[in-house]
C-alpha positions in Angstrom: 60.2 51.8 176.9 59.8 55.5 177.6 61.1 56.5 181.0 59.3 59.7 182.2 62.2 60.5 184.6 64.5 61.1 181.6 62.4 64.1 180.6 63.1 65.7 184.0 66.8 64.9 183.7 67.1 66.4 180.2 65.3 69.6 181.3 67.6 69.9 184.3 70.8 69.3 182.4 70.4 72.5 180.3 70.4 71.5 176.7 72.3 73.5 174.1 70.1 76.2 172.7 70.3 78.4 169.6 71.0 82.1 169.8 70.8 83.3 166.2 70.7 86.6 164.5 70.6 88.1 161.0 70.9 91.8 160.2 70.5 93.2 156.7 70.9 96.7 155.4 70.2 98.1 152.0 70.7 101.4 150.2 71.1 102.7 146.6 74.7 102.9 145.5 74.7 105.3 142.6 72.0 103.3 140.7 68.3 103.0 140.7 68.2 99.6 142.6 68.9 99.1 146.2 72.0 97.0 147.1 73.1 95.2 150.2 75.3 97.5 152.3 75.5 95.4 155.5 75.2 91.8 156.5 75.6 90.1 159.9 74.8 86.4 160.4 75.0 84.2 163.5 74.1 80.5 163.5 71.5 79.2 162.9 70.3 82.3 160.9 71.4 82.7 157.3 70.4 84.9 154.4 70.5 84.0 150.7 70.2 86.5 147.8 68.7 84.7 144.7 68.2 86.6 141.5 64.8 88.2 141.6 62.3 87.7 138.8 62.0 90.3 136.1 60.3 93.4 137.4 60.9 92.6 141.0 63.2 94.5 143.5 66.2 92.8 145.0 65.3 89.7 147.1 66.7 88.4 150.4 65.6 85.0 151.7 66.0 84.1 155.4 66.4 80.6 156.8 67.4 78.7 160.0 69.8 75.9 159.5 68.4 73.9 162.4 65.1 73.2 160.5 63.0 74.6 163.4 63.1 76.2 166.8 62.3 74.8 170.3 62.1 76.1 173.9 65.0 78.3 174.9 66.0 79.2 171.3 66.3 82.9 170.5 66.4 84.5 167.0 66.8 88.2 166.2 66.1 89.6 162.7 66.8 93.1 161.6 66.2 94.6 158.1 66.9 98.3 157.3 66.2 99.9 153.9 67.6 103.4 153.6 66.3 104.0 150.1 65.1 101.9 147.1 62.9 98.8 147.3 63.6 95.4 148.7 61.7 92.1 149.2 62.5 89.9 152.2 61.0 86.4 152.5 61.9 83.0 154.0 63.0 79.7 152.5 60.2 77.7 154.0 57.7 77.5 156.8 59.3 78.0 160.3 58.5 75.1 162.7 58.2 75.7 166.5 58.6 72.4 168.2 57.3 71.2 171.6 59.0 72.9 174.5 60.2 71.4 177.7 59.4 74.6 179.4 61.1 77.8 178.1 59.7 80.0 175.3 61.2 80.4 171.8 61.8 84.2 171.5 61.8 85.9 168.1 62.6 89.6 167.7 62.1 91.3 164.4 63.1 94.9 163.7 62.2 96.6 160.4 63.4 100.1 159.5 62.3 101.9 156.3 63.7 105.3 155.2 62.1 108.2 153.4 61.2 107.1 149.9 62.2 103.5 150.6 59.9 100.4 150.3 60.2 97.1 152.1 58.1 94.0 151.5 58.5 91.6 154.4 56.8 88.2 153.5 58.1 85.3 155.6 56.3 82.0 155.1 54.1 80.6 157.7 55.1 79.6 161.3 53.8 76.2 162.4 53.2 75.7 166.1 53.5 72.0 167.2 51.5 70.8 170.1 53.2 72.0 173.3 55.1 74.8 171.5 55.9 78.0 173.3 56.5 81.1 171.2 57.1 84.8 172.1 57.5 86.9 169.0 57.7 90.7 168.6 57.7 92.6 165.4 58.6 96.3 165.5 58.5 98.5 162.3 59.8 102.0 162.0 58.8 103.8 158.8 60.0 107.3 158.0 57.7 109.8 156.4 57.5 108.9 152.7 58.5 105.3 153.3 56.4 102.2 152.6 56.0 98.8 154.3 54.0 95.8 153.2 54.3 92.9 155.6 52.5 89.7 156.5 52.8 86.9 159.1 50.8 83.6 159.1 50.4 81.2 162.1 49.4 77.6 161.8 48.1 75.9 164.9 49.3 72.3 164.7 50.3 69.9 161.9 46.7 69.7 160.6 47.7 67.4 157.7 48.8 64.8 160.3 45.7 65.2 162.4 47.6 67.0 165.1 45.5 69.2 167.4 47.0 71.8 169.7 45.9 71.3 173.3 48.7 73.0 175.2 51.4 75.5 174.8 51.8 79.2 174.7 51.8 82.0 172.2 52.5 85.7 172.5 52.6 87.5 169.1 53.0 91.3 169.1 53.2 94.0 166.4 54.2 97.6 166.9 54.3 100.1 164.0 55.6 103.7 164.0 55.3 106.1 161.2 57.3 109.3 161.1 58.2 108.6 164.8 54.5 108.3 165.8 53.0 105.1 167.2 50.2 104.2 164.7 49.3 100.6 165.4 49.8 98.0 168.2 48.5 94.5 168.1 48.8 91.6 170.6 47.7 88.0 170.4 48.1 85.9 173.5 47.1 82.2 173.9 47.9 80.1 176.9 46.6 77.1 178.8 43.4 75.9 177.1 44.5 76.7 173.5 42.1 74.1 172.0 39.2 75.7 173.7 40.1 79.2 172.4 40.6 78.0 168.9 37.1 76.3 168.9 35.3 79.1 170.7 32.8 80.6 168.1 33.4 84.1 169.7 37.2 83.8 169.2 38.7 81.7 166.4 35.6 79.7 165.5 37.5 76.5 164.6 40.3 78.3 162.7 43.6 76.4 162.5 45.5 79.2 160.7 45.5 83.0 160.8 47.3 85.5 158.7 47.8 89.2 159.3 48.8 91.6 156.5 49.9 95.2 157.2 50.5 98.0 154.6 51.8 101.4 155.6 52.4 104.2 153.2 50.8 107.0 151.2 48.7 104.6 149.1 47.3 102.5 152.1 43.9 104.2 152.4 43.3 104.0 148.6 44.0 100.3 148.6 41.2 99.6 151.2 38.4 98.7 148.7 40.6 96.2 146.9 41.9 94.8 150.2 38.3 94.2 151.4 37.5 92.4 148.2 40.6 90.2 148.4 40.2 89.5 152.1 36.5 88.8 152.1 35.8 92.1 153.9 38.2 91.5 156.7 40.3 94.7 156.2 40.3 98.2 157.6 42.5 101.3 158.0 43.7 102.5 161.4 45.8 105.7 161.6 46.8 105.3 158.0 47.7 101.6 158.4 45.9 99.1 156.2 45.3 95.8 158.1 43.8 92.6 156.9 43.0 89.3 158.6 42.6 86.0 156.8 41.8 82.8 158.8 40.0 79.5 158.5 40.1 75.8 159.4 42.4 74.8 156.5 46.0 76.2 156.6 46.4 75.4 152.9 43.3 77.5 152.0 44.5 80.4 154.3 47.9 80.3 152.5 46.4 80.4 149.1 44.1 83.3 150.1 47.1 85.2 151.6 49.1 84.8 148.4 46.2 86.1 146.4 45.8 89.1 148.7 49.5 90.1 148.7 49.8 89.5 145.0 46.7 91.6 144.3 48.0 94.5 146.3 51.4 94.3 144.6 49.6 94.5 141.2 47.7 97.6 142.4 50.9 99.5 143.1 52.6 98.7 139.8 54.6 95.6 140.9 54.3 92.1 139.3 51.2 90.4 140.9 53.1 87.5 142.4 55.1 86.5 145.5 58.8 85.3 145.4 59.4 81.9 143.9 60.2 80.4 147.3 56.5 80.6 148.1 55.8 78.2 145.3 58.5 75.6 145.8 
């Protein structure tokens, strides 16, 4: 039989928590393609480097060996591309489990040099009921650099009928181009999360939301296509192309996000597809 007092004892005991990190740096080394120039990994974070498909830049795939994160865990990810082009994705969806109290903290730093291009496409983050996540993504793009990035949040294990009723989410973006702050975004959910998700003036029943960001010289020219691919939910702010895709079905949002990102890749001369890990 479940003993409620055990929950208090476990919380007071101070469970072992993860403090992981992964730092990647890339640059050209006498050739046309970027190459890995620096790698730092701390458990549970790891990076793999599968062979990219024909026509694609070098690929790095991030993963956490714990299979998910829970309250008190901390992860830091850093990707720097001095020149050349690189794609960074993740092996699978990241799961944020129910917390006994503390937040999961995730810090992401992206740095793109003059003439460099980074595509940052982690797969979706799934928030379990009672999960607490604080995530910050900061991007620094030099003049002449280019960033295409996307993040997707799923509120509960919808396929299992789970409904998020409690927990906490703080998800923040900050983008600087040529040293100038060009875009800041904050999403904060706390306490009555179910009511916020159902509110017709807020999420209107959505159980998943994706944000896609594109920074670079071609961003404004991509707006008409972005609006077509995102059902009109795209705009340009300070030279940053931003799109939102959301809906009641996480599977549908994922399919639409893949189509959006693949479509923009095709428009800039890249193969119109995402890395194979997105289709495993």
